[in-house]
C-alpha positions as CSV (number, residue, x, y, z in Angstrom):
1,M,-7.1,9.2,-17.2
2,D,-5.2,8.7,-13.5
3,T,-5.5,11.7,-11.2
4,I,-2.6,12.5,-8.7
5,L,-2.9,14.4,-5.8
6,V,0.8,15.9,-5.4
7,V,1.1,17.7,-1.4
8,E,4.5,19.3,-1.6
9,D,5.5,22.7,0.0
10,D,8.3,23.4,-2.4
11,Q,7.0,25.0,-5.5
12,D,10.0,23.9,-7.2
13,I,10.0,20.2,-6.6
14,A,6.1,20.3,-6.9
15,D,6.5,22.0,-10.6
16,L,9.3,19.4,-11.5
17,V,6.7,16.3,-9.9
18,T,3.8,17.9,-12.1
19,L,6.3,17.9,-15.3
20,T,7.4,14.2,-14.9
21,L,3.5,12.8,-14.0
22,Q,2.1,14.6,-16.8
23,E,4.7,13.4,-19.1
24,I,3.2,9.8,-18.7
25,G,-0.2,10.9,-19.1
26,L,-1.3,11.6,-15.7
27,T,-3.2,14.2,-14.5
28,V,-1.7,16.3,-11.7
29,E,-3.2,18.2,-8.8
30,H,-1.3,20.2,-6.1
31,C,-1.5,21.6,-2.8
32,L,1.1,22.9,-0.5
33,S,-0.5,21.9,2.9
34,G,-1.6,19.2,4.8
35,E,-4.8,21.0,5.7
36,V,-5.7,21.9,2.0
37,A,-4.9,18.1,1.0
38,I,-7.1,16.9,3.8
39,E,-10.2,19.3,2.5
40,K,-9.3,18.3,-1.0
41,L,-9.5,14.5,-0.3
42,A,-12.6,15.0,1.4
43,I,-14.6,16.0,-1.6
44,N,-12.5,14.2,-4.5
45,Q,-11.3,10.9,-5.8
46,Y,-7.8,10.4,-6.4
47,D,-6.0,7.4,-7.8
48,L,-2.5,8.2,-6.0
49,V,-1.7,10.8,-3.6
50,M,2.1,11.5,-3.4
51,L,2.3,13.2,0.4
52,D,5.6,14.5,1.5
53,V,6.5,14.3,5.0
54,M,7.7,17.5,6.2
55,L,4.8,20.1,5.6
56,P,3.9,23.3,7.4
57,G,1.2,22.9,10.0
58,I,-0.5,19.2,9.8
59,S,2.9,16.9,9.1
60,G,2.8,14.3,6.1
61,L,2.5,11.7,8.4
62,D,-1.0,12.9,10.2
63,V,-2.6,13.7,6.8
64,C,-1.0,9.7,6.2
65,R,-3.3,8.5,9.7
66,Q,-6.2,10.8,8.8
67,L,-6.5,9.2,5.4
68,R,-5.9,5.7,6.2
69,E,-8.7,5.8,8.5
70,Q,-11.1,7.6,6.4
71,K,-10.3,6.0,3.0
72,P,-8.5,2.6,3.8
73,E,-8.0,1.7,-0.1
74,Q,-6.3,4.5,-0.6
75,V,-2.8,4.6,-2.4
76,I,-0.4,6.4,-0.7
77,L,3.1,7.0,-1.7
78,M,5.3,8.9,0.8
79,V,8.0,11.0,0.0
80,T,11.0,11.5,2.8
81,S,14.6,13.0,3.4
82,R,17.9,10.9,2.6
83,N,18.3,10.8,6.1
84,S,15.3,10.3,7.7
85,E,14.6,6.4,8.2
86,I,12.4,7.3,11.1
87,D,10.1,9.2,8.7
88,R,10.2,6.4,6.2
89,V,9.3,3.8,9.2
90,L,6.4,5.8,10.6
91,G,5.1,6.2,7.3
92,L,4.8,2.6,6.2
93,E,3.6,1.7,9.6
94,L,0.8,4.5,9.6
95,G,-0.3,3.0,6.5
96,A,1.7,4.3,3.3
97,D,2.0,2.0,0.5
98,D,4.9,2.8,-0.3
99,Y,8.0,5.6,-0.2
100,M,10.5,7.2,-1.8
101,T,13.8,9.4,-0.6
102,K,15.1,12.6,-1.7
103,P,16.2,13.7,-3.8
104,F,14.5,10.9,-6.5
105,S,15.4,10.7,-9.8
106,V,12.4,11.4,-12.8
107,R,13.1,7.7,-13.9
108,E,12.1,6.7,-10.6
109,L,9.5,8.4,-9.9
110,Q,7.4,7.5,-12.6
111,A,8.3,3.8,-12.5
112,R,7.1,3.6,-8.9
113,V,3.6,5.9,-10.0
114,R,3.5,3.5,-12.5
115,S,3.8,0.3,-10.5
116,Q,1.3,1.3,-8.1
117,L,-1.5,2.6,-10.6
118,R,-0.7,-0.8,-12.5
119,R,-1.7,-2.5,-9.6
120,V,-4.9,-0.3,-9.0
121,H,-6.1,-1.1,-12.6
122,I,-5.0,-4.7,-11.9
123,L,-7.3,-5.3,-8.9
124,S,-10.2,-2.9,-10.7
125,K,-10.5,-5.2,-13.8
126,I,-10.3,-8.5,-11.6
127,S,-13.5,-6.9,-9.4
128,Q,-15.3,-6.0,-12.6
129,Q,-14.9,-9.4,-14.1
130,Q,-15.7,-11.1,-10.8
131,H,-19.2,-8.7,-10.8
132,E,-19.7,-9.4,-14.2
133,K,-19.7,-13.2,-13.7
134,Q,-21.1,-13.4,-10.3
135,S,-18.4,-16.1,-10.0
136,P,-18.1,-17.7,-6.5
137,E,-14.1,-17.8,-7.5
138,Q,-14.1,-14.2,-6.0
139,Y,-13.9,-15.8,-2.7
140,L,-10.7,-17.7,-1.1
141,T,-11.4,-19.5,2.2
142,L,-8.6,-20.8,4.2
143,G,-9.5,-22.6,7.2
144,T,-10.8,-19.9,9.6
145,L,-9.8,-17.2,6.7
146,K,-12.4,-15.8,4.0
147,I,-11.0,-13.1,1.5
148,D,-13.5,-11.7,-1.0
149,S,-11.3,-10.3,-3.7
150,M,-13.9,-8.1,-5.2
151,S,-15.4,-6.4,-2.3
152,H,-12.3,-6.5,-0.6
153,L,-13.8,-8.2,2.7
154,V,-11.5,-10.2,5.1
155,T,-12.8,-12.1,7.8
156,L,-11.0,-14.5,10.3
157,K,-12.9,-16.6,12.7
158,G,-15.7,-14.7,11.9
159,N,-14.7,-11.5,12.5
160,N,-14.0,-8.6,10.1
161,V,-10.6,-7.6,9.2
162,E,-9.6,-3.9,7.9
163,L,-6.9,-3.7,5.9
164,T,-5.2,-1.0,3.5
165,S,-5.3,-2.1,0.0
166,T,-1.8,-3.1,0.3
167,E,-2.3,-5.0,3.4
168,F,-4.9,-7.0,1.2
169,D,-2.8,-7.6,-1.3
170,L,0.0,-9.0,0.2
171,L,-2.4,-11.1,2.5
172,F,-4.4,-12.5,-0.8
173,Y,-1.3,-13.3,-2.7
174,L,0.4,-15.4,0.7
175,A,-3.1,-17.0,1.1
176,S,-3.1,-17.9,-2.4
177,H,0.1,-20.1,-2.0
178,P,-0.3,-21.6,1.6
179,D,2.7,-22.6,3.1
180,Q,4.7,-21.6,0.3
181,V,8.3,-19.4,1.4
182,F,8.5,-16.1,-0.6
183,S,11.5,-13.5,-0.2
184,R,11.3,-10.0,0.3
185,E,12.7,-9.6,-2.9
186,Q,9.6,-11.9,-4.6
187,L,7.2,-10.0,-2.5
188,L,8.3,-6.6,-3.9
189,S,8.1,-7.8,-7.3
190,S,4.4,-10.0,-7.0
191,V,2.8,-7.5,-4.7
192,W,4.3,-3.9,-5.4
193,G,5.5,-4.6,-8.6
194,Y,9.1,-3.7,-9.3
195,H,12.3,-4.9,-7.6
196,H,14.5,-1.9,-6.1
197,S,17.4,-2.8,-3.6
198,G,16.9,-1.3,-0.4
199,Y,13.3,-1.0,-0.6
200,E,12.9,-4.5,1.5
201,H,12.1,-2.5,4.4
202,T,8.5,-1.9,2.7
203,V,7.9,-5.2,2.8
204,N,8.9,-5.7,6.6
205,S,6.6,-2.9,7.7
206,H,3.6,-4.3,5.8
207,I,4.3,-7.6,7.1
208,N,4.6,-6.2,10.7
209,R,1.5,-4.1,10.4
210,L,-1.0,-7.1,8.8
211,R,0.1,-9.5,11.9
212,N,-1.2,-6.7,14.2
213,K,-4.1,-7.3,12.3
214,V,-4.7,-10.9,12.2
215,E,-2.4,-12.4,14.9
216,T,-3.7,-13.1,18.3
217,N,0.0,-12.2,19.6
218,A,1.9,-10.7,16.9
219,T,5.5,-10.9,18.4
220,K,4.6,-14.9,18.3
221,P,2.9,-15.0,14.9
222,E,1.0,-18.0,14.0
223,I,-0.4,-17.1,10.4
224,V,1.9,-14.7,8.8
225,Q,5.5,-16.4,10.0
226,T,9.1,-15.7,9.2
227,V,11.2,-18.2,7.7
228,W,14.9,-17.2,8.7
229,G,17.0,-16.5,6.2
230,V,14.4,-17.1,3.5
231,G,11.7,-14.7,4.1
232,Y,7.6,-15.2,4.9
233,K,4.9,-17.1,4.6
234,L,1.2,-17.7,5.5
235,C,1.0,-20.9,7.4
236,R,-2.3,-22.7,6.8
237,H,-1.9,-24.3,10.2
238,G,-2.2,-20.7,11.8
239,V,-5.8,-20.5,9.8
240,A,-7.1,-24.0,10.6
241,A,-10.5,-23.9,12.3
């Protein structure tokens, strides 16, 4: 059974979220502050962390930053207020896999959490199958870019590239279809597992973070390129030896 850590200082909202997630068969733990969240995350494993931005003491953004440094593959769902676009942008830039805005519906919350967990389960299953087969198919090599889908290791020109779980999924998907252009909506559906109008900025932020890690000059990308008016692609020439 998947376990979710809900970090929310409003007890009424936390109770509602807990009941909502328990309805779909999830185990939920709750804490009221970022300090307690950091303590829990240091000793426990969670399939997903639902993290409110506005917390007393250590903010949700600071928790996200620390968590991403310590556990790069941890799935993080940020929660922000409706009018706080800057928090949403910062959350994504700091490493959140997705975000929701308050107020949100019960159905949307369940769907978004299911989507993130489904992605985790699929990757875990693929890794297990590849481990059992000991198959070289776990490796994707494109020029100087090498991706190990089982261990989530990425090297570019011989250098290790540290990626979050979602950044890895995004890079692996693009690299699996070199020179093919995908719209933001297609990437939302294929990488995040859902299509929801208004959340295309999630893709933009992850593309920017990915470029900062793989490009020599992120302002003039040669690998993850924008096709204006269409979307994004991974350019085969950009990773050529």
